[in-house]
Legacy VTK file of the C-alpha trace (Angstrom):
# vtk DataFile Version 3.0
C-alpha trace
ASCII
DATASET POLYDATA
POINTS 60 float
-68.904 60.327 3.595
-66.610 63.263 2.697
-65.904 64.111 -0.926
-62.802 62.283 -2.278
-60.713 65.467 -2.314
-61.579 66.071 1.360
-60.327 62.687 2.654
-56.995 63.132 4.484
-53.939 61.916 2.610
-50.908 61.752 4.930
-48.765 60.565 2.006
-48.866 64.093 0.578
-46.639 65.158 3.482
-43.913 62.601 2.744
-40.674 63.867 1.143
-40.834 61.103 -1.498
-43.970 62.694 -2.989
-41.623 65.245 -4.621
-40.455 62.707 -7.224
-42.417 60.721 -9.818
-43.246 57.123 -8.920
-41.579 54.516 -11.128
-44.023 51.837 -9.902
-47.388 53.424 -10.749
-46.249 56.356 -12.921
-47.811 59.015 -10.694
-46.304 62.435 -11.274
-44.367 64.352 -8.647
-46.819 65.797 -6.139
-49.509 63.210 -6.881
-50.517 60.252 -4.734
-49.400 56.783 -5.738
-52.168 54.485 -6.903
-52.941 50.896 -6.001
-51.369 48.194 -8.146
-54.618 47.951 -10.069
-54.684 51.733 -10.506
-58.161 52.033 -9.058
-57.457 53.660 -5.682
-55.109 56.313 -4.318
-52.573 55.191 -1.735
-53.300 57.880 0.838
-51.121 56.585 3.688
-47.858 55.756 1.966
-45.937 55.623 -1.312
-44.419 52.708 -3.226
-40.989 51.504 -2.116
-39.676 52.331 -5.584
-40.669 55.966 -5.098
-38.930 56.109 -1.743
-35.812 54.581 -3.327
-35.878 57.151 -6.122
-36.209 60.003 -3.629
-33.260 58.573 -1.691
-31.187 58.289 -4.902
-31.969 61.937 -5.710
-30.773 63.015 -2.268
-34.169 63.931 -0.823
-33.953 61.298 1.917
-31.123 60.245 4.195
LINES 1 61
60 0 1 2 3 4 5 6 7 8 9 10 11 12 13 14 15 16 17 18 19 20 21 22 23 24 25 26 27 28 29 30 31 32 33 34 35 36 37 38 39 40 41 42 43 44 45 46 47 48 49 50 51 52 53 54 55 56 57 58 59
């Protein structure tokens, strides 16, 4: 199995990653974490983060 930092994380390419996540408190540029905080969400971000990015004009 690849090292954790070598596992692909498509979420890092999403525009919403540029803002902090109000749901899990991840900083801008960091992956969101699961609700329990034990795993990175590598495929997507929380809806609250997407909403914040939209409110800041980063998304249409």
